[in-house]
TORGUNU-828764 format. One record per residue (C-alpha): residue number from 1; residue in one letter; x negated, y, z negated. Coordinates in nm, 4 decimals. Example, Ala and Ser with C-alpha at 12.3 -4.5 7.8 and 13.67 -1.06 7.14 Angstrom:
REM residues 2
ATOM,i,aa,u,v,w
ATOM,1,A,-1.2300,-0.4500,-0.7800;
ATOM,2,S,-1.3670,-0.1060,-0.7140;
//
This chain:
REM residues 144
ATOM,i,aa,u,v,w
ATOM,1,M,-0.1270,-2.2289,-0.5793;
ATOM,2,A,-0.2492,-2.1164,-0.9209;
ATOM,3,L,-0.3848,-1.7641,-0.9504;
ATOM,4,K,-0.7043,-1.6987,-1.1439;
ATOM,5,V,-0.6289,-1.3513,-1.2831;
ATOM,6,L,-0.9353,-1.1240,-1.2764;
ATOM,7,Y,-0.7712,-0.8015,-1.3962;
ATOM,8,T,-0.4304,-0.6948,-1.5218;
ATOM,9,A,-0.2965,-0.3391,-1.4982;
ATOM,10,H,-0.0365,-0.2173,-1.7443;
ATOM,11,A,0.2077,0.0707,-1.7101;
ATOM,12,H,0.5063,0.2083,-1.8973;
ATOM,13,A,0.7980,0.3985,-1.7481;
ATOM,14,T,1.0888,0.5884,-1.9007;
ATOM,15,G,1.3810,0.7554,-1.7288;
ATOM,16,G,1.3643,0.5483,-1.4103;
ATOM,17,R,1.3185,0.7387,-1.0858;
ATOM,18,N,1.3813,1.0727,-1.2626;
ATOM,19,G,1.1436,0.9998,-1.5477;
ATOM,20,H,0.7774,0.9430,-1.6194;
ATOM,21,T,0.5328,0.6597,-1.5650;
ATOM,22,Q,0.1873,0.6118,-1.7077;
ATOM,23,S,-0.0864,0.3524,-1.7042;
ATOM,24,S,-0.1839,0.2075,-2.0417;
ATOM,25,D,-0.5146,0.3988,-2.0352;
ATOM,26,G,-0.3371,0.7258,-1.9498;
ATOM,27,I,-0.5430,0.7889,-1.6347;
ATOM,28,V,-0.2312,0.7610,-1.4195;
ATOM,29,S,0.0371,0.9794,-1.5737;
ATOM,30,V,0.3032,1.1192,-1.3426;
ATOM,31,D,0.6510,1.2624,-1.3531;
ATOM,32,L,0.8990,1.1092,-1.1112;
ATOM,33,S,1.1901,1.2585,-0.9241;
ATOM,34,I,1.4288,1.1132,-0.6692;
ATOM,35,P,1.3703,1.2981,-0.3400;
ATOM,36,K,1.6436,1.5256,-0.2091;
ATOM,37,A,1.6641,1.2971,0.0994;
ATOM,38,M,1.7937,1.0267,-0.1362;
ATOM,39,G,2.0372,1.2582,-0.3148;
ATOM,40,G,1.8073,1.3433,-0.6037;
ATOM,41,P,1.6747,1.6700,-0.7402;
ATOM,42,G,1.3374,1.6467,-0.5622;
ATOM,43,K,1.1618,1.8342,-0.8415;
ATOM,44,P,0.8368,2.0073,-0.7392;
ATOM,45,G,0.5161,1.8560,-0.8773;
ATOM,46,T,0.6635,1.5066,-0.9057;
ATOM,47,T,0.6102,1.1858,-0.7155;
ATOM,48,T,0.8027,0.8689,-0.6345;
ATOM,49,P,0.7378,0.4979,-0.6854;
ATOM,50,E,0.6985,0.4762,-0.3065;
ATOM,51,D,0.4174,0.7347,-0.3143;
ATOM,52,L,0.2409,0.5309,-0.5814;
ATOM,53,F,0.2942,0.2075,-0.3876;
ATOM,54,A,0.1656,0.3649,-0.0642;
ATOM,55,A,-0.1477,0.4939,-0.2376;
ATOM,56,G,-0.2166,0.1585,-0.4015;
ATOM,57,Y,-0.1480,-0.0423,-0.0874;
ATOM,58,A,-0.3716,0.1838,0.1255;
ATOM,59,A,-0.6611,0.1545,-0.1193;
ATOM,60,C,-0.6195,-0.2206,-0.1631;
ATOM,61,F,-0.5892,-0.2808,0.2114;
ATOM,62,G,-0.9020,-0.0741,0.2756;
ATOM,63,S,-1.0974,-0.2850,0.0276;
ATOM,64,A,-0.9621,-0.6032,0.1840;
ATOM,65,A,-1.0804,-0.4802,0.5252;
ATOM,66,E,-1.4270,-0.4042,0.3855;
ATOM,67,F,-1.4416,-0.7492,0.2272;
ATOM,68,V,-1.3314,-0.9223,0.5478;
ATOM,69,A,-1.5774,-0.7237,0.7600;
ATOM,70,K,-1.8785,-0.8163,0.5465;
ATOM,71,S,-1.7946,-1.1558,0.4001;
ATOM,72,M,-1.5821,-1.3271,0.6620;
ATOM,73,L,-1.6350,-1.1734,1.0053;
ATOM,74,K,-1.9908,-1.0389,0.9601;
ATOM,75,L,-1.8925,-0.7083,1.1213;
ATOM,76,N,-2.0397,-0.3710,1.0344;
ATOM,77,P,-1.7821,-0.0968,1.0923;
ATOM,78,S,-1.9092,0.2578,1.0396;
ATOM,79,S,-1.5835,0.3577,0.8709;
ATOM,80,I,-1.2451,0.2230,0.7677;
ATOM,81,A,-0.9569,0.4569,0.6811;
ATOM,82,I,-0.6056,0.3440,0.5966;
ATOM,83,D,-0.2890,0.5528,0.6197;
ATOM,84,C,0.0128,0.3885,0.4578;
ATOM,85,A,0.3722,0.5077,0.4812;
ATOM,86,V,0.6308,0.3429,0.2564;
ATOM,87,G,0.9960,0.3993,0.3377;
ATOM,88,I,1.2901,0.3097,0.1173;
ATOM,89,G,1.6454,0.2594,0.2349;
ATOM,90,T,1.9564,0.0506,0.2087;
ATOM,91,N,1.9701,-0.3066,0.3303;
ATOM,92,D,2.2532,-0.5164,0.4732;
ATOM,93,A,2.3168,-0.6855,0.1374;
ATOM,94,G,2.4118,-0.3560,-0.0281;
ATOM,95,G,2.0838,-0.3129,-0.2118;
ATOM,96,F,1.7628,-0.1352,-0.1290;
ATOM,97,G,1.4505,-0.2379,0.0566;
ATOM,98,L,1.1136,-0.1096,0.1652;
ATOM,99,K,0.9381,-0.0708,0.5002;
ATOM,100,V,0.5644,-0.0194,0.5373;
ATOM,101,D,0.3818,0.1344,0.8329;
ATOM,102,M,0.0056,0.0904,0.8061;
ATOM,103,V,-0.2396,0.2659,1.0381;
ATOM,104,A,-0.6017,0.1533,1.0182;
ATOM,105,T,-0.8656,0.3705,1.1809;
ATOM,106,V,-1.1889,0.1785,1.2274;
ATOM,107,G,-1.5155,0.3312,1.3394;
ATOM,108,G,-1.8035,0.1613,1.5155;
ATOM,109,L,-1.6204,-0.1467,1.6457;
ATOM,110,S,-1.4529,-0.2406,1.9707;
ATOM,111,Q,-1.0723,-0.2360,1.9738;
ATOM,112,E,-1.0740,-0.6174,1.9851;
ATOM,113,D,-1.3026,-0.6532,1.6820;
ATOM,114,A,-1.1145,-0.3829,1.4917;
ATOM,115,E,-0.7829,-0.5593,1.5507;
ATOM,116,K,-0.9293,-0.8936,1.4423;
ATOM,117,L,-1.0663,-0.7261,1.1286;
ATOM,118,I,-0.7393,-0.5580,1.0327;
ATOM,119,H,-0.5177,-0.8581,1.1069;
ATOM,120,T,-0.7502,-1.0800,0.9001;
ATOM,121,A,-0.7478,-0.8219,0.6188;
ATOM,122,H,-0.3671,-0.8406,0.6259;
ATOM,123,Q,-0.3969,-1.2122,0.5434;
ATOM,124,V,-0.6383,-1.1431,0.2534;
ATOM,125,C,-0.4980,-0.8263,0.0896;
ATOM,126,P,-0.3019,-0.8986,-0.2308;
ATOM,127,Y,-0.0437,-0.6303,-0.1484;
ATOM,128,S,0.0069,-0.7831,0.1962;
ATOM,129,N,0.0432,-1.1266,0.0403;
ATOM,130,A,0.2968,-0.9895,-0.2086;
ATOM,131,T,0.5064,-0.8241,0.0614;
ATOM,132,R,0.4800,-1.0957,0.3287;
ATOM,133,N,0.8218,-1.2305,0.4389;
ATOM,134,N,0.9905,-0.9788,0.2095;
ATOM,135,V,0.8959,-0.6322,0.3379;
ATOM,136,D,0.8651,-0.5278,0.7026;
ATOM,137,V,0.4983,-0.4272,0.7440;
ATOM,138,S,0.3782,-0.2891,1.0770;
ATOM,139,L,0.0067,-0.2610,1.1544;
ATOM,140,T,-0.1476,-0.0182,1.4006;
ATOM,141,V,-0.5203,-0.0280,1.4695;
ATOM,142,K,-0.7120,0.2694,1.6091;
ATOM,143,T,-1.0815,0.2936,1.6830;
ATOM,144,V,-1.3056,0.5990,1.6670;
//
């Protein structure tokens, strides 16, 4: 399936996981440090690629849920909040892999409608489509 690109983000990184990364417009500009849990220095005031991925995935998934609610399912949730945890570790092939735990908290809908909304959003979200069959993604749906 051909993709009609609507927007392209650009970033530049130097120094790998103990370096710096920045978007082409300079709005995102962060120093990186390997966490102590992974054997790195864990420098204060730095972040990791997993933090950046979690933030992007959470925001993207939230927008996908809003889109699905209005455009596809004709639901009107009072709120949608996404918490995303991205773990990194070793895999059986000797490399590294990611694991994602996503918690969606949906207000103003029944548990059944909230679950339908979030599971449909998982089929629509570009991050979910990029990770599908490659990264273990767990979804938990809560209602308030």
